[in-house]
N, C-alpha and C positions, 0 to 999 in steps of 0.2 A: 372305420375299415373304409378302403378304397376298391372299388371294383373297376376292373377295366377290361374289355374285350379286345383280342388281338387278332386280326385278319390272318388267316393261314397262307401260307404261301410255298412254292417249291423252288429253291435256288441256292446260290453259293452264300457262303457268309459275305454280309455287305454286299458289295456289287458284283456283276460278272464282267471283269475287265477283259478285253480282246485285245492284244497287242499286236498288231501286225510290223514287226520291226525290220528296217531294211536297213542293212549296212553295208557298203561297198569298200571293199579293203584294196588299197594298192600301196604296197610299200618297196621302195626302191633303197637298196642298202648298199652302200659304198664304203670300203675300206682300203686302207693304204697296202696293209700287209697280211691281212687273214680275213676270212669269210665271217660275215655278220648276219644272223639271223633272226627274224622275228619269232615270238612265241606264237605257236600253232594253236587254233581252237581245238584241233582235231588232235587227239592223244597219240602222237608219233614223234619222232626223235630224229636227229642227222648225225652223221659221223663224217667229220672232216680230216683232212691231214695234208703233208706235204711229202712227195717222193724225191730223194735227191741222191747223188752218189757219194763216195768217200771225200770228194774235193768240195762238197757243199754245192755243187750244181745241180738244178733241177733236172728231172728226167721224165720227159714226156712220154706218152703212149705206153704207161705200165699198166697193166690190167690189175684192177683192184676188186677182190670179191670178198663180198660182206655176206656172213653166213649167221643165221641165229641158231644158237646153240640148243635152243628148246625143241624147234620144230625143223631144223637143217634147211628153212627158206635160204635162198641165195639171190643176191641182189649184185651186180656189178657194173663198174665203169672204168673208163681209162684217165689216167692224169693227163692234165693239160700243159700246154706249152710252158707253163710255169711250175709245173711238179705237183699242181694243187689237184685235190680230189673232193668230191662232196656227194655223198650219197644219202638224200633226204627220204622222209615219208617213211621210217622204218619202225617197225612194232616195237614198244618197250620191252626190254629183257636182256640178256646176256649176248656178246657176238663175238666172232672172230674175224678178223681183217687179214687176208692174203695178199701179198704185192708179188706179181711174178713178170719177168720179161727176159726174153730170150737174151743169154749171155750173162745174166746175173742171177746170183743164187736167190729164192724164194723167202721172204720175210713175212712171218706171221706175228699179228698182234692178238692174243686170246684173252677170254673172259673179260670183254668190255662191259660195263654195266651202263646200259643206255636208260635215260627215264624219259618220260614224257615231256614233249617241248623243250627239249635239251638240244645243245648243240655239243658233242662230244669230240673234242680235238684231239685224234691219235698222234699228234704233234709231228714230227720229223721222221721219216721212216727210211733210215740208210741201206740202199743196195750195194752189194759189192760185186765187182766184176770178176768172171772167172771162178766163181765158186758155186757148186753145185749142191751143197747141201742147204737142207731149210733152216733158217735161224728164226727162233720163237721166242718172243717177250711176252710175258704175263701183265697185261693193263691193270690200272687201278683206278678207282673212282676219280673222276674230274674234282681238282680243288676249287680255286676261285674262278668262277664262270667269267672269262673274261671277252667274250665275243658278243656281248650284250650288257646293257645297263639294268635289265631288268630284275628286279629283286624278288625271287621265290624262296619257298622252303618246301622240302620234300619229305614225306613220311613213306618209306618204303616198305616192303613186305617184312622184312627183318625186324623193324622199329614196330610196324604195327602187332606183330607175332609177341613181342616182349613187353607190349604196353596194356595195361589193364585200362579198359573202357566201362565206365558204368552203364549197365543195361545193354552191353554189347552194342552200343550205338556210336557208330564210326564219325559222327559230329564231333563227340566229346574229345576224340584225339586231337582236335584242333587245340585244345587247350595246353597241348604240351609244346607248340611252337613259340618262338620267340614274339613279343608285340603283339600278344593275345591275352584278354582279360578273360581269365576264365569262367566260364559258366559251370557253376558246382552245383546247381538245381537239376532237377530230374528233366526229363523230355517231357514238351507241353503236354499237360493234360492227363498225364499218366505216369507219373513219379520216376521210377527207374528203369521203365520198359522202352526197348528200343523203338524209335518212330515215334513214340507218344501217342496222343490221340488223334491231333492233327498236324504231327511233324515235330521237329526238334529246332528249337530257338537258336540261330548261329550266334557265336560269341562275337565280342567287340574285337575288332583286328586293326592294328595301327590307328587307333583313336577312332576308326570307323563304326557305327552301328551296325549289328549283324543284320539288319533288314537290308541294308545297302550292299552287301555282298551279292555275288552271282555263285551259286552252286549247281554243278553239272555232274551228271554219271555218264561216263564214256561219251562227253561231249553233248548230251541233252541236257537242257535244264531242268531241275528237278525240285525248283522253289514254289510254294504255294502263291497264288497271284493275289491272295487278300492279306494274308499273315506274313509272308516273307520267310517262314519256317521252311525247313528241308523236309520235305514229306515224299522224298523219292528215296525207297529202302533198298539197302543191300547188304548183305552177309557180310561181316568183319572177315569171314574166311575165304571170301570171294574177291577181296579188294589186291590188285598189285600193288598200287601206290596212290597217294593222296598228294596233288600239286597245288599249292597255294602260291598266287601270283600277288604279292603283298603292296607293289607300288610300282611307278614308272612302266606303266601298261603301254605295248605297243597298239599298232592301228587293228588288230584283230579283234582287241576286245573292247567293249561299247557296253551297251545295255544298261549295267549299274556301275555306279560311281565307286564301290569299294572293292575289296580284295576279290580275285577271281579263283575258285576254287574247283577242281576237277578231281573227281573220283575215277580212277582206271580199275576195271574189273580184271580179272585173270582169264586165260587163255589156256587151251590144252596143248601138250606136245607130243614126240614120238613115243615116250614112256608114259605107261599107265601110272597115275599116281592119285591118292585120295586121302581122307582124314574122317574121322568120326569122333564126334565129342558129345557130352551131356554134362547138364549143370543141374543140380537138385536142391532146393533149400526148404526146410519146413519150420513152423512155429514151436514143434516140438523140441527144437534145439535152442530156442530163446527163453529168455526170462520176461516176465509180465513187465509192462510200462507203468510210471507212477500214476499215471492220469487213470489207467483203467483200474488201477487198484484203489485208487481214492473213488472211482465211479462204482467199484464192486462189479467189473467186468472181466471176463477171462481173457487170457492171452491174444493179443490181436492176431487174427489169421495171416499167415506169410508163407505162402507157399509158390515157390518157382520151380516151373521145370522147363528146361530149353534142350532141344536135340539138335544138332548140326551134321551134315554130312556132306563130303564134296568128293567128286571124281572126274579126272580129266585124263586124255588120251587122244590116240589116233581113233578115228571112227572105223569100226569093223563092220562088215557085212557078209552074210551067210553066204557061202560059196564062193566068196571073193577074198576073205581075210581083211587085214589091216589096211587102209588107206594111207597111202604115205603123203599125201598133200592135203587131207581133211582130219580136222582136229575139234575135239569138243571139251567144255569144261562146265559141270552142273553142280550145282549148289541147292541145297534144301535145309531150310531151318524152320522149327516150329517151337512157338511159346505157348504155355498153359500156366498161366498165374492167377493166384488169388491174394489180395493184398488188402488188409483191412486199412479204411480210411480213419480218419481222426473221429474219435467221437462226436455225434452231432447232440447238440444239446438246444432246447428250445422251452417256452413257457406254452404249454398246452391249457386250453380249457378244460376245468374241472367238471366233474359229473353236477355238482351243484350248480356252478356258472352256466352250464348247458340250459339248466331249468330256470334261470333267473336269478338265482340266490348269490350275491355277490357279499354275504354279510361275513364270510370268512377270507376275502380278497384283501391281501396286503400290498403296501409298497414294498420296495427292495428295502428298507430301513425297517420293516415291521408294522408300521403305521398303516390304519385302515384307508382302502381306497374308496372313495365315494362315487356313485354313480347318478347323473344329471337325469331328472325327469322333464322331459320335454314339454308336458302338459301342466307342469307347476311352476308358478310364478316365484322370483326370488332366485338369489344367487344359490350356486352349489359349487363349491371349492372340491377338488378331487384330493386334497389332502386334509381339508378341515370340515368338509360337509355343510349343511346349511339348508334353507326352507325349500330350495329347488331341488333338491335329493329326492329319491326314492325313500319313501319310509323303511328303515330298516335295512336298507341297500337291498331291498329284494325286489324285482321286476315282476308284477302280478303274470299268472299264467296266461291269462286271455289278451295280455298286450304283446304277447312273444309271436313275432311274426314266422310262420312255419318254413318260410325260405331261410331267415336267420337262424332258426334252429339246425335247418338242413346243412347251411356253410359251417356251422359250429362242428357238426358230426362228420366233417371230411376229415377232421384232425382226430389224431390217436388221443386215448387217455393217458395222463400222467403216469409214470411209471418209476420216478424217483424223487424221493421224500427228505433226504439226508440235507437240512438248511443250513448245517456247518460246512458242507461242501459246496453246495450250489449258491450259496448267499443270497437266497431267493430270487436269482437271477433265473433259474429255469428248474422244471418240475418233469422234463422228459429227456431221457438220453437213448441214443441208438448209434449204432455202428454200421456202416456200408460196409458190404466186401465186395469189391468189384470183380468180375470174372472177365479175364482179358486171354484170348486165345486167338492165334495170328500163324498165318504160314506164309512162308516164301519160298517160292521156287524160280531159280534164275539158270539160264542156260546159254553158252556162247559156242557158236560153230564158226570155223574158220575155214577155208579152202583156197588153195593157191592154184589157180587154173594154170598157170606159167610161173616163171621166175620174175615176169614183170606185171602179173595180174593178181590180186589178193581181193578176197571178199570176207568180210567179218559182220555176223549177225549175231546180236545179243538182244536177249528177252527176259523180262523181270514180270513175275505175277506174284501179286503181293495181297493177302486175304486177311485183314483183321476183323476182330469185332470185340466191343466192349459191352457188358451187361452190368448195370449199376443204377443206383439211384442218382448219382452225382456224374457231371461232366461227360453227360450223353447228347447235348446239344440239340434236345428234344423239348424235356420237362426241366425246367431251372429253378424249382422250388428249393428253398434253403433249408430243408429236411428231408430226411428220406420218404418221399412221396410216393413214387412211382418207379418202379424198375423196369429200364426200358434198355434198348441197345443203340448203337452208334458204330458207324465203320468208314473210314475213307480207304478206299481201295486204290489199286494202281496195276495197269498194264501198260509196260513199255517196250517199245522195240528200237534199237537203232541198227542201221547197215551202214558200212563205210568199206569204200571202194578205192583201191589204190592202183592206178594205173602207170607204169613207167613207160612214157611215151618215146623216149627217148634217152640216152645216157646224160643229157643235160636237162631235160624235161619231164617232169612227176606231176601228175593229178591226183588230188585225193578229194574224194566226195563223200559226204555223209548226209544220211536222213536219219531224222529221229520222230517219232510219233509216242504221245503219251496221253493216256486216258486214267483220270483219277476221279472215278466215282465217289459220291457222298451221300450216305442213305441212312434214315433210321425208320425203317419201316413199322408199319402198323400189325400186320399180320402174324409175325414172329415174335412180337414184343412178351418177354417174361412174364409181365402182369397184362390182364387183360384190359382193353381200351375201356371198358364200360366203366371203370373205376374213375375215369375222367370225362364221363359223359353226362350231361344234365339229366336226363330222365331216370337213371339208376341211381344218382346220387340224390332225388329227391328235388331236383332244381329246375323241373320241366316247365313250371310257369315263370320262371326268371326271364324277364326281357332282353333284348339284345340290341346293341347300338348298331349293330350291322344286319340289316333285313335280307341282305343277298345271300341266298342259302350256300353260293359257292365258296364265300369268305370263310366259312365254319361248316365244312362239310360233314366233320364228325361231330358236330353238335356237341363242342367240349364246353363245359362250364367257363366262367371267365376266370382272369387274373385276378388274386386277392391281396390287398395288402394291408394291415393292421397299424394303427398308431395308439399312442396311449398306454399301449401294454406294458405292464412292470417287467422289465426284464428283458429276454430275447424273444420278439415274437416271431410266428412262423408265418409263411407265406406261401402264396401259390402264384407260379410264374412258367410262361410258356417260351419255347423258340416261336417266333412268328412264322417259321418255314415250316412247322411240325405240321404232319409227318414229313420229313425231309427226303427228298429225292432229285439229287443235282447230280450235274457232271460239269466236269472242265476236261475240255480237249485241248490238246497242243500238237504242232508240230513243225519241224524247221528243216530245212535244206541249206547245205553250205557247200562249197567247193573252193579248194585251195590248190594255186598252180604254183610250182617252183622251178625255176630257170636258172642254170648255172651258166654264166657268162664270164668266162675268164676266171679272175679271182672273185669275181663277185656274184652275190646271190640277188634274183629278182623275184619277188614273191607278191601275187595277186590274187584276191578271191572275193566271193559274193557270199552272203549270209542272209537267210530270209527266215 
């Protein structure tokens, strides 16, 4: 048996990386016949086009109005001397483009589907002189992106709504994209439950390992600093689109070497809309597993309950009514699950062995297992015996150390005796049933101060909790030793402000704040902490390698490892940080400036 004390600490898994990453971006993009745009880190898009007459000559000075069909937000510019127009920093959604000029009939392009970081080319808009009626053309999705060499893949709302994701985890949707090596396993640490226990491992994309990818929600990084898992949580029903930049990254992208993933959440509009759904699963509808039938165990518990609700629209105030320039979108999602783990099997000390009697103890092949007496001379083989072994393979009662007996009594007594099933590898079988409950609330507020000023604020509040004997990052014993709890929470805020300074100059500013506490508290543990302490367990007289009380404030007994035990030996193991009380704070600030100069687009920005 090996005994090891581990000093207790409070901190993140591994180290506490603190990244202060500066990146100054300046991209001047020139083209001979069309505008070129870099991919923006902020989740907006651009609509561009050319205005000309029936002879193919450019029309300067035409008024171009771009209207968001959901919020009726309007932006305007005028075509330049070459007939080109460019409207950057538009919130993703569907748009209408209207072009008017005295002496010409109005031309409209409607139902333009604009995606994040996309340059939508409305093409050539031909105006006819002397015509007074309005000509309306229905637009379609852009085909091949010709304004940039960046390779991207997009999952829009219709695709997300029609795709099944295991555990309602948005990261699993990435498995449907080309160039992605699918991750078919469940979320890290929690099977098929959204967000896992410490996040969701990202798939390999374009041959690049998942931890090299950069993932963000509404422009704010959402990956764990230690594992690289995505632990920023958002509801499937709150996602507007997921955009993945696969390669040929432009200057805005740095930080990570792999694909850049940005999840854009929904906003409200002029009309109220919402959804309500639930999912229920129960083991009563399942058959028992073969492993449980062989172990004589009942059906494994499998209970899933998920409830999701969304609501969006204009903000209404008492006595004022609906505000035409202020919108909200709210999402609530809750989980309550009980999912039985794989049966845990171990070789526990029998009642006779606890009293020193090993006469009935055998090897896994059924032959006797001999115990050496350190006070006797001569050899003692574990398989053949010898003069150095205890007579009759029994340790006298007066030679049994009380601390050794107390250590053996930490373990449960055997409960499984069918050696035709166990092959003498184990005599104890138990099944842990983790209880996982979690709640997500997220809200978006958008306000258009004027046609040239827009503010969007988004907040996510994620509160999970896992109660189990395994996967709680506190007690790491290889059997169902102690039922504890663990939670990695999240509070995240992003604020985006877009200002149209002039018809040719637009500023986009984004601020993000993210707090992810990691806790495994003692005062609310399902099992009492005394079960792990020295004095209540009869180990008060056991010495300690660390004499400083602050290193073991809870007076926990040490870690235990057994060698030479036939079959599957149990152990006692701790996380060195137990009880866990850690925090990870991050914030980011970025600004993009877009300047239209003739046919060219000049973009610059700063990211901290």
